[in-house]
N, C-alpha and C positions, 0 to 999 in steps of 0.2 A: 104290456109295459111294466106297470108297477107289480103286476101279478107275479111275474117270474122271480124277482128277488124275494117277495113274500113267500113263494113256494119253497125256496131254498132255506129260508129262515124256519118255516114249519118243519121241513125234513130234518134240519139239524137239531131242532128241539125234540123231535120224536126220537132220533138216534141217541141223543146225549142224556135225555131225562126219562124216557119211557112213558110219556103221557100219550093220550090219543090225539089224532089229528084234529078232532072237534075241540079238544081242550086247548091245543096249541093255537088254533085259529082264534078262539075266544080270548086267550091271553094277549095275543098280538093286537087284537082290536081294542082291548083295554089299555095296554101298556105301551103300544107302539113297538119299535124295534130295538129298544134298550136291552141288549143281550143279558146283562147281569140281572136286571129286574125280571126278565122272562125266565131265566134259569132258577132264580130264587123262588118265584111263584110256582113254577112247574114242579120243583122238588117238594114244596109244601103241599101241592095237590097230590103228588105221588105218595108222600108220607101219610096224608090223611086217609088214603084209601087202603093202606095196609092194616090187616087185623092186628090187634095188640100181641106182642110176643108172649107166648106161653098160654094163649087162650085156645081152647079146644071145644068143639061142639059135641063131644061124646059124653 
């Protein structure tokens, strides 16, 4: 019932933001289905996981 629309929301978040399914499910549980809030937070998560530009481990 409510699982199918949630499934579509998860898939859309994955495709549009590049976060993981686990992250998407957690965001939806915290924020509900407010798309703009979900995208904002998903982008913040994705940005926080990127290494700083110009850093190298060599």
